[in-house]
C-alpha positions as CSV (number, residue, x, y, z in Angstrom):
1,M,49.8,-54.1,24.0
2,L,48.2,-55.7,27.0
3,A,45.9,-58.6,26.4
4,R,42.2,-57.9,27.2
5,P,42.0,-60.0,30.3
6,L,45.2,-58.5,31.7
7,L,44.0,-55.0,30.8
8,A,40.7,-55.6,32.6
9,C,42.5,-56.9,35.6
10,C,44.7,-53.7,35.7
11,L,41.7,-51.5,35.4
12,S,40.0,-53.3,38.2
13,L,43.0,-52.8,40.5
14,L,43.2,-49.2,39.5
15,F,39.6,-48.6,40.6
16,L,40.0,-50.6,43.7
17,S,43.0,-48.5,44.7
18,V,41.0,-45.3,44.9
19,S,40.2,-44.4,48.5
20,P,36.6,-45.0,49.4
21,L,34.3,-42.3,51.0
22,P,35.1,-41.7,54.6
23,A,33.0,-43.8,57.0
24,A,31.4,-40.6,58.4
25,D,30.1,-39.8,54.9
26,Q,28.2,-43.1,54.7
27,G,26.4,-42.9,58.1
28,P,22.7,-43.1,58.7
29,D,22.3,-39.3,59.2
30,R,23.6,-38.4,55.7
31,L,21.5,-36.1,53.6
32,Y,22.7,-37.0,50.1
33,D,22.1,-40.3,48.4
34,P,24.6,-43.1,49.1
35,G,27.9,-42.7,47.3
36,V,27.6,-38.9,46.9
37,P,30.2,-37.1,49.0
38,E,28.6,-34.5,51.4
39,T,31.8,-32.6,52.3
40,G,34.9,-31.5,50.5
41,F,35.7,-30.1,47.1
42,L,36.4,-31.3,43.6
43,T,38.4,-28.8,41.5
44,L,37.8,-28.6,37.7
45,E,40.8,-27.2,35.8
46,T,41.4,-26.3,32.2
47,D,44.2,-24.2,30.7
48,N,42.5,-21.0,31.6
49,Y,39.8,-21.7,34.2
50,T,39.8,-23.3,37.6
51,I,36.4,-24.0,39.3
52,P,36.2,-25.7,42.7
53,M,32.9,-27.4,43.3
54,D,31.6,-27.5,46.9
55,A,29.9,-30.6,48.2
56,A,28.4,-29.0,51.3
57,S,26.6,-26.4,49.2
58,G,24.8,-28.9,47.1
59,W,27.8,-29.5,44.8
60,T,27.7,-25.9,43.4
61,I,30.5,-23.6,42.4
62,D,32.6,-22.4,45.3
63,K,34.7,-19.7,43.5
64,M,36.1,-19.0,40.0
65,F,39.6,-18.4,38.7
66,Y,40.8,-17.2,35.3
67,K,44.5,-17.8,34.7
68,G,45.0,-17.8,38.5
69,H,43.0,-14.6,39.0
70,E,40.0,-15.0,41.4
71,F,37.1,-13.4,39.5
72,G,34.4,-15.2,41.4
73,L,34.5,-15.0,45.3
74,N,33.4,-17.6,47.8
75,N,31.7,-15.2,50.2
76,G,28.2,-16.1,49.0
77,Q,26.2,-18.8,47.2
78,Y,26.2,-19.9,43.6
79,G,23.6,-22.2,41.9
80,T,19.8,-22.0,42.3
81,V,17.8,-21.0,45.4
82,M,14.1,-20.6,45.9
83,R,11.8,-19.3,48.6
84,P,8.4,-21.2,48.7
85,K,5.4,-19.1,49.4
86,G,5.3,-18.3,53.1
87,Q,8.5,-20.2,53.8
88,Q,12.3,-19.7,54.1
89,W,15.1,-20.3,51.6
90,W,15.8,-23.7,50.0
91,G,18.9,-24.6,48.0
92,T,22.7,-24.6,47.8
93,G,24.1,-23.7,51.2
94,H,20.9,-22.4,52.6
95,K,19.4,-24.3,55.6
96,E,16.7,-21.9,56.7
97,G,13.9,-23.7,54.8
98,G,15.6,-26.9,53.6
99,R,18.7,-28.3,52.0
100,E,19.2,-29.2,48.4
101,V,19.5,-33.0,48.3
102,V,22.0,-34.4,45.8
103,H,21.1,-37.8,44.3
104,K,23.7,-38.4,41.6
105,L,26.9,-36.9,40.2
106,Q,28.5,-37.5,36.8
107,L,31.9,-36.3,35.6
108,I,33.0,-36.4,31.9
109,V,36.5,-35.4,31.1
110,D,37.4,-34.9,27.4
111,G,34.5,-37.2,26.4
112,K,35.3,-40.0,28.9
113,E,33.3,-40.6,32.1
114,V,35.4,-40.6,35.3
115,P,34.1,-42.1,38.5
116,I,33.8,-39.7,41.5
117,T,34.9,-41.7,44.6
118,K,36.5,-39.0,46.8
119,T,37.0,-35.3,47.2
120,G,40.1,-33.2,47.5
121,E,41.2,-33.9,43.9
122,T,41.9,-31.6,40.9
123,I,40.4,-32.9,37.6
124,K,42.3,-31.5,34.6
125,G,41.1,-31.5,30.9
126,Q,40.2,-29.4,28.0
127,R,36.4,-29.9,28.4
128,I,35.1,-31.0,31.8
129,E,31.4,-31.7,32.3
130,F,30.1,-31.9,35.9
131,I,26.4,-33.0,36.0
132,K,24.3,-33.1,39.2
133,E,20.9,-34.5,39.8
134,S,19.2,-33.2,42.9
135,T,16.0,-32.0,44.5
136,I,15.3,-28.5,45.8
137,W,12.0,-28.4,47.7
138,K,9.4,-29.6,45.2
139,F,11.6,-29.3,42.2
140,K,13.7,-32.0,40.4
141,V,17.0,-30.5,39.3
142,R,19.5,-31.4,36.7
143,A,22.5,-28.9,36.7
144,E,25.4,-29.0,34.3
145,T,28.6,-27.1,34.8
146,T,30.9,-27.4,31.8
147,V,34.4,-25.8,31.9
148,T,36.4,-25.4,28.8
149,N,39.5,-23.2,27.9
150,S,37.2,-20.4,26.7
151,E,34.2,-20.3,29.1
152,V,32.1,-21.7,31.9
153,F,28.8,-23.1,30.7
154,E,26.0,-23.6,33.2
155,R,22.7,-25.2,32.4
156,T,20.0,-25.9,35.0
157,Q,16.7,-27.7,34.3
158,L,13.9,-27.7,36.9
159,E,10.7,-29.7,36.9
160,A,7.9,-29.3,39.4
161,L,7.2,-32.5,41.2
162,A,3.8,-31.2,42.6
163,D,1.6,-28.2,42.3
164,C,3.4,-25.4,44.2
165,E,3.9,-21.7,44.6
166,L,7.1,-19.7,45.0
167,D,7.7,-16.3,46.5
168,L,11.0,-16.0,44.7
169,L,13.4,-18.0,42.4
170,Y,17.0,-17.0,41.8
171,Y,17.9,-19.2,38.9
172,F,21.6,-18.4,38.8
173,M,23.8,-16.5,41.2
174,H,27.5,-15.4,41.0
175,C,29.6,-13.6,43.6
176,F,31.8,-11.2,41.6
177,P,34.4,-8.9,43.3
178,P,33.4,-5.5,44.6
179,S,36.3,-3.9,42.7
180,S,34.3,-3.7,39.5
181,T,33.3,-0.1,38.8
182,K,30.7,-0.2,36.1
183,W,28.4,-2.5,34.1
184,M,27.2,-2.9,30.6
185,A,24.1,-4.8,29.5
186,R,22.4,-5.9,26.2
187,L,18.7,-5.9,26.4
188,P,16.6,-8.5,24.4
189,D,15.8,-5.8,21.8
190,G,19.5,-5.2,21.2
191,T,19.7,-2.0,23.1
192,I,22.9,-1.4,25.1
193,E,22.8,0.2,28.5
194,T,25.5,1.0,31.0
195,G,25.8,2.2,34.6
196,P,28.1,2.7,37.6
197,L,28.9,0.3,40.4
198,S,29.7,2.3,43.6
199,H,28.7,0.2,46.6
200,S,25.3,1.9,46.5
201,K,23.6,-1.0,48.4
202,K,21.0,-1.2,45.7
203,M,20.3,-3.4,42.7
204,A,21.8,-2.3,39.4
205,V,20.5,-3.2,35.9
206,S,17.2,-4.7,37.2
207,Q,15.6,-5.7,33.9
208,D,15.6,-8.7,31.5
209,T,18.9,-8.9,29.6
210,S,20.6,-11.0,27.0
211,W,24.0,-10.4,28.7
212,V,25.5,-8.4,31.4
213,A,29.2,-7.5,32.0
214,Q,31.1,-6.0,34.9
215,F,34.4,-4.1,34.5
216,N,37.3,-4.3,36.9
217,P,39.8,-1.5,36.2
218,A,42.5,-2.8,38.5
219,E,42.8,-6.1,36.7
220,Q,41.9,-4.7,33.2
221,L,39.3,-7.5,33.1
222,S,35.6,-7.8,32.6
223,V,33.3,-10.7,33.4
224,L,30.5,-11.4,30.9
225,C,27.4,-13.5,31.7
226,Y,25.3,-14.4,28.6
227,T,22.0,-16.2,28.5
228,P,21.1,-17.6,25.1
229,R,17.5,-17.8,26.2
230,V,16.5,-14.7,28.2
231,I,15.4,-15.8,31.6
232,T,11.8,-14.6,31.8
233,G,9.1,-15.3,34.4
234,N,6.8,-13.3,36.6
235,K,8.7,-10.1,37.4
236,S,12.0,-11.6,36.1
237,A,15.1,-9.5,36.2
238,S,18.9,-9.5,35.8
239,M,20.4,-7.7,38.7
240,I,23.8,-6.8,40.3
241,W,23.6,-6.3,44.1
242,D,26.0,-3.4,44.5
243,L,27.6,-4.0,47.9
244,D,31.0,-3.4,49.4
245,R,31.7,-7.2,49.9
246,Y,30.6,-8.3,46.4
247,H,28.8,-7.3,43.3
248,K,26.6,-10.3,43.3
249,Y,24.9,-11.1,40.0
250,Y,21.4,-12.6,40.2
251,L,19.3,-13.9,37.4
252,R,15.8,-13.9,38.9
253,H,13.2,-16.1,37.2
254,N,10.2,-14.9,39.3
255,D,9.1,-12.8,42.2
256,G,6.1,-15.0,43.0
257,Q,4.8,-17.6,40.6
258,A,2.7,-20.8,40.7
259,F,3.7,-24.0,39.1
260,K,1.7,-27.1,38.1
261,Q,3.1,-30.6,38.5
262,G,5.3,-31.4,35.5
263,D,6.0,-27.7,34.6
264,K,9.6,-27.4,33.4
265,L,12.2,-24.6,33.2
266,D,15.4,-24.9,31.2
267,F,17.9,-22.0,31.1
268,T,21.6,-21.5,30.5
269,V,24.2,-18.9,31.5
270,I,27.7,-18.7,30.0
271,V,30.3,-17.0,32.1
272,K,33.4,-15.6,30.4
273,A,36.4,-13.7,31.8
274,I,37.6,-11.1,29.2
275,P,41.2,-9.8,29.6
276,Q,42.6,-6.6,28.2
277,E,39.4,-4.7,28.7
278,T,40.4,-1.1,29.1
279,G,37.0,0.3,30.1
280,D,35.8,1.3,26.6
281,W,34.0,-2.1,26.4
282,K,35.4,-3.0,23.0
283,A,36.9,-6.3,24.1
284,T,33.7,-7.2,26.0
285,Q,31.4,-6.4,23.1
286,Q,33.6,-8.4,20.7
287,A,33.6,-11.4,23.1
288,A,29.8,-11.1,23.5
289,T,29.3,-11.1,19.7
290,E,31.5,-14.2,19.4
291,L,29.5,-16.0,22.2
292,M,26.3,-15.2,20.5
293,K,27.5,-16.8,17.3
294,Q,28.8,-19.8,19.2
295,F,25.6,-20.2,21.2
296,P,22.8,-18.6,19.2
297,A,19.9,-17.0,20.9
298,E,17.0,-19.3,21.8
299,K,13.3,-18.6,22.3
């Protein structure tokens, strides 16, 4: 066993050997705080899930894989976006109104914190926690993405830094493939509803939900999104944009709402890929029941 002084020396050499951020990423025109990479990817990988995180889009999910199958596409944005009253979009990859500014990143792999010093790496583990602190317009953001062997857990906390008003807030977004053909949803009162996905160019579901799933017959796979606390706000809704390039799933908190300084929001969505779904929804409903036991409903 190494003596403590020698071990400390070896650890120091190990950290020093990691390549520093490129000089261009440390220039005076950078948007993010010093030390936070502005370009590149960091890939989080467990036995079943692979999730690349994209620096340029505010360190949000780029796409999603389950056992090598791409069930979340990179032809749109993930994360949180908002449109201030009378303005354009802010957040993630949007630049129309303003960018999300990332202040700090934290990576915890199987209970141990790992320094983030460069991009282009794959981080492997059984439980990988990726935590981001940022600002979107007048909101302080703390976003957690936790990848395990069984699901992808996303929690985002927002705090208004000043009195403000929004035209629209999409709390979570996911770009699911257009090859899904139908959806199933559980409403807050326990009612189950279903409907088709046929590239209608309309929004499907369009109501508050506890969970929503999309079924892909070609892959015999469904994708389930469960919110332990139902996302409610002014004209909130859970929606699938039924287009031919993706069936994008939005969790809308509000369609116009005012906030006072210090107001807080705290919501979670848990994403789970469910194999061996034949279209009768049995595997999906069983998985949803198990998730609801693992992450009990909150008020």
